[in-house]
N, C-alpha and C positions, 0 to 999 in steps of 0.2 A: 696174453693179450692182445692179441691178434697183431702183435705190430709187421713179424717176416709178412702175413698174407696181405698187410695194407701195402707194406713197402711194395711187393712185386707187382699188385696192379697198379699202383701208380708207375710205378718203373715201366710196364706195359703200356699202359695208356698214353704213355709223354715219351717215347721212344726210347727211354731210357735203358741204360746197362745196373741191372743188378747182381752181385754180388755178394755171400756172405762167407765168411769167416766161419772154420769149422773147429771144434776145444780137442784139446790134445793134439793138433796137428802141429808138425815142426815147421820150420821159417820157409824148408826148399820144399816141400809139398806144396806148403798155401801159396807162394812165389808161383810153382805151378797151375795148380786150382784157378788164380786168379787171371793167368797168362791163357789157360781153355778157354775163361768166362768172356775173356778180351775178345781172343782169335774166333768163338763162335759168333758174339756180337758183331763182326764186319765181317763174316761170313770165307775166313782165311782158314789157312792151314796153321794150328800150334808154336809150331816149328819155329816162326819167328820170334816168340815172344822165350823161348822154351828156358833159355838162362837171363833173363834182364833181372833187374835190381828194380826196390819198391818204385823207387824214382821215375827211372825211366820207366815202368807198367801205371802208376799213378797218371805220370803225364801225357802215355798214351791212350789211356781210359778218358782222361778229359778231352784230348782232341778227337775221338774219335763221336764221343757224346756231342761236342759241342757242335760237329755238322749238324746235326741233325733237329737247328732249331732253338728248339725250348733243350739243350741237352740236360742230360740229369742221370750223375754216378749215387747209388746209392749202394753201399758198402754197410750189411748187416752184422750185429755179435762184431765189434772193433774189438771189445776189450780181448779178444779171443786172438787175434791179430798181438795185440799192444805188447802181451802175455810174453811172446819170444822178438816184438818188431819195436821194443817203443819208441821206437826212433818217427814211424809214420805218424803221427801228430806235427811234430816239426818237418817232416817233408810236406803234410798239405799245409800247413802254415808257407813254404816259401814259396810251394807253386800259386797260392793265390796271391801275395804277394807280385808276383810274377806276370802274373794276369793283370793285377789292381795298376801296374805300370804297363803294360802295354808287349812284354815282353813273353809271355806265355799262353794255353790256350783257355779259352775262357768257361761256359757251362757253370754246372752248381754242382756240389757235393750235397748229398745226404750221408751223418754218421746216425748208425741208431747199436744199441748194443742192453743187454737187459741186464748186465751187472753195474746197480747205478750208482757202485762205489767209487768205480773208474769213470762211468760218464758225467755221474755230478764234477768230481776233477779236471774234465777237461776244458774248463770255459772257468777256472778259478783263479785268483790268483796272477801266478806269472807265467800259466801255461803257456803253450804255444799257441791255440786258440783262441786266447784273450779275446775281443773285442773286433774278434771275426766271424761269427755265427750272424747270420740275423735272424733265428729263430730257435727257441733252446726248449723243446715239446717233451711234456711228461704223459703221456696217457693212462688216463685215470680209470678207474672201474666202472663200468654202467651200473646206474640207478637201478632206482626201485621198479620204471614201468618199463626202462630198456631189456632188464634183466629178465624181467615175465614175457617181453614182445620176445626176447631171445632164446628164451625156451619155451614158447607155446603154453604159454601157463596162464589161462584166464582167473584163474582162481585169487586175490590177492590174498588170500591165508593162507594157502599152499607157496604160492610163487613166496614172498615173505621170509617163509620158514626153509628154504631153499636159499635163498641170498643168506640168508643166518648164519646158514650153513659155509658157503662155498663161498660168497662175496657176490662180487659184480667182474667177473674176471672172466670172460668170454671161453676160454680156452678150455674149461671144465665141462665146455659141455659137450664135445665132442669125445669125453672120457665116460659119460655117463653109456652104460652099454644097454636102459631098460626107459620106456619111453617117461617123460617127467611127469611127475604127480600133480593129478587137476582138481584136487581136494587134498584136505588134512587127514582124513581116512587112510589116502592114500599114501602118504607122505610114509607111513612106518615099512610097507614096502620096500618104498623106490628107498628111502636109507636102508632099508639090508640088506639092497641089490647091489650098492652100490657103496658109500663112505664105508660102512661098515660090513664087507665082503674082503677078506682078505685076498682072495683071487681076483680082485680088479682093480684099475691103472686109479681110481679113485681112493680106494685104500692108505694109507701108508702108515707104515712102522714107524716112522721121525718125519714129520710134514717139516718144522723145523729144518734139518739134517739135506731132507731133495728139494728145499726153496736156498738154502745157503752152498750150495752146491754149485750155481745158477750165475755166482762171483764169486771169479778164483780168488779175492784176497781172501776169504772167509774160509775156502774150501780145507776142510781139516780139523779146521778150529773149535776140540770141543767146547773152549768157555764161551764161545757167541751161540752156542748150540743152547747150553745149559741156560745163558740170559734169557733168548726168546723163552724158552722151556718157562723157567722162573716167572716172566710177566704173562706168558698165559693162563699161570693158574696163582694169578694174583698179584705178585711182587709189583708195588706201584712206582717205586723208590728204590735208587741206588744202593740206600740203607737197609730195605726190607732184603732186594735181590742180595747185594752180597750175607744178608747171615742166614737166607736158602744155600747158597754155595758156599757159603767158610769160609766166606773170603771178606777182604776190608772194605769199606764203602770207597776209600778214596782208589782202588784196585778197581773196579767198577765204571769209572767215568769214559775213559778211552775207549773201551770195548764198546760201552751204551750209544755215547757218540760215533763210531763208526755206525754201531748199528742202526741208529735213530737217520744220517746222511747216506744210508745203501736206501732207506725205505722199509725197513722191517720193522723199525721203531718206530714210534711218535708220543711225542710230547707234546701235552693237551693241560694249555696251560688255564688256571681261574684267573684271569687280567680282571675281574673286578675289585679284590681281594690282595690283587700279586703277589699269590702265594707259589711257592716250588711246583713247576708242573707237575702233572701226572704220567707216566711212563704207560703205553699200550700196544698192545698188538696190532700193525693194521691192517694182517692179511683174518679173515674169520677163521680159512679155515683151522691155522696154525690153533685157533681159539676152542675151537670143536676138536680135532686130536687129543690135546690136552683133559677137554674135561670132560671127555666121553669116549674116545678112542682110549685112552691109554687103559685108564681106569679099567674098562671091560675086554681090555686084552684077550684077555683069556678065553672068555665068550667065541669073541670075534673065531679067533683063530682055529679055533673048533666048533665052525658051521652052526655057531647056533646065536645068530647076528640079532632075528629077532625076538628074542632073550635079553638080551646085550638092548638094544634100544629101550624093550619096556623098562629095564633097569632104572636106564639114566635119562628116563621122562624127565622125573622132579628138576634136576640140575641140569637137561634141557631147556629148559622153560625158566627159570630162574636164573642158569648164572650164563646163556645163551640169547634166549629172545626175548632178556631183557632188556640188557646192555647194546643189543642192537639194536634194539626198539629206539630206545632215547639218542642213537647214534644217529638213524635215520629221521627219528625227528628235525634235532636240530639239522641236518645238513639239508630237509625238504624247508626249514624256513630259512636257510640262508639263501636256497632259489627261490624264495617269496618273500622277499623285504621291505616290501609296503606293508604285510603283515605287521611286521614289529616296529613301526615306524622311519624304515630305513635306516635303523643300527647299525652300527659295525662288525660286531660283533657277538658270536650268539657262539654260548659255553655251557657248561653246568657249575654250578657254584655248588660252596656249604656256607652258612647264616649261622651263627653263633648268636642264641637267645639268652644274654646274661640273665634276665633276670628268672628264664625257668631252668636255665643252667645247663642248656640241650643243642645239640645240632641239628640241622634242618638243610639234609639235600634239599637242590632245586636244581629239576634236571634240565630243564631249561631255562636260559633266560640270556638276553641279547639288549644290548644299553651301547651307550658310547661317553667315554671319559671326559670330562672336562674340568680343567681344573684342581682333579684330584675326585671330582665328585661324579656319580656315576650319575643319569641320562637312561630308567630304565623304561626300555621301550615295550618289552613282554616279560613277564613270568611264567611259567607253565610248569607241567608235571604230564612226562609220560608211562603210561600204564602199559605194559603186555599182561599184563595180569588177566586171569580163564574168564571174568565178570566183567559186567558193563561200570561205569561208572558214573556216581547219582553226587548228588551237591553236597555232599561233604566233603569233595577234591574241590568244589569251590572255598568251600568255607576255610581248608588248610591252603589257598592262594592268597584267601584273604588275607589271612594270617601272615602270611610272607611277606607281603603287600607294606602291610602295616609296620613288620619290621626292618624293612629297608627302607621302610621314609623314618623309624625311627632315629638306625644308623645313618642319617645324613644323605639318602639316596634321593634323588628323583624320580616321585614315582606318580606325578602328580597325571601322567597318559598315560599308565603301562596298558598294557591288553593284558588279562588274565586267559591263559592256553590249556585247554587238556588236550591231550594225543593217545586217544585209548585203541588198540588192536583189538577191541570187543564189544566196539558202541557207547552209547551212553543210554543211561534210565530215562524217560518220558520227563520225569518230575526236572534232572537237569538239561534237558533238551528245551522246554518249556522256560526256564527261568533265564535260561541262553538268551533265550530268543526277545526278551524284556528288553536285553538290555545291551550298550553298543562298546560296549568296551570286553566282550568275553568271544573264545574263540573256540569252536568245539573240530578235533581233526581224529575224524578216522584212517582204519586201514586202508580203505577203497579210494580216500584223500589222497594218502601217500603215494597213491600209484596214479595219481588224474584224473581218476574215476567219481567224477563229482569236486563238489568245492565245499567249504570246509561251513558249521553251524554257527548260529550266535549271531548276534545284535550288529 
């Protein structure tokens, strides 16, 4: 995500002290490294702090940075220190309380870590730092326009496919050894030279295991690896995950909750009907790894990456591009709330048609719940197919609107929206232009290149 890059820059511009913990480093080595950073910051020899304990080191660092006026102490990758020195949050609490009482140095402390399971708990319950943090910030992946700018990709179609493979994490850009694709035609060569080249850093034999290594609480946990892989392959509930792993549903509860808390899995609820939430993988690269890389591993590892990509193209379109386009459509609508009547919730849902004994999936629905009844601001479809969308899609949305009305929801002001990766036929554009309740959103619009069509 670029956390360390931003923190170093912040410390530099504010005259602060930046220190970073090191994985698998013992307590003595860690304190000596911290002492050396303090000495370098103060412009003195490290021998003065060589044998200091944690409390003395933290006090000295705060005192020195506070003298800089806008004093700032940045501690990066704190969970690595906590692995061998769990008392550090308590010491920070002690120093904070002393400062508030005027009995110790002031200044500011910014702590950071990649292990979300550890960072999430620092301010929870009865933990030492609860109530003492001014801000709790989680860096999010880049959205579509920022990803395209970061990679230097002008073509929305190419940029969207890169985003579908790697997501919006900016750090992957530095791992690519070839220029980014500037068209869909160039994507095949780019993928074969990066994510499907066993010699390259973007290729991973087990992406879930690689990501979990960043979190000390999951290191070596084969069950957690297996759960992520099961979800990436389509298991969306504890029962389905347990069935794939030959485990009981009840045995899945705690490890799934831990992975959700750590940011590796997410619950996507359907609050329209208050059904049980669907479990999905947060990182697109994990989905790509399980659906594309693993099935084609023999071809990839024998140097036939181009063939691996050709064979996996149908899966890429249906199981990677399709779900990712739906997610991006919902994210875009959340960023433009006025288009859905300022609805408070945007999600996907399934509507039961009892008359026809069928279930209908709705890719995008925006609504407010009022006294058990939904006031629906928008009903939409998001299609990543290779064909343009036409009036048949609008007719289907009309049917979904009528069905929701029969089931007691307020659709009197609902907008009908069609999100299309390949654009729209002329008849649909003409029909939308004659109405004030239709919204057409293409791929360039998702990238901020123009606005939606429709009345």
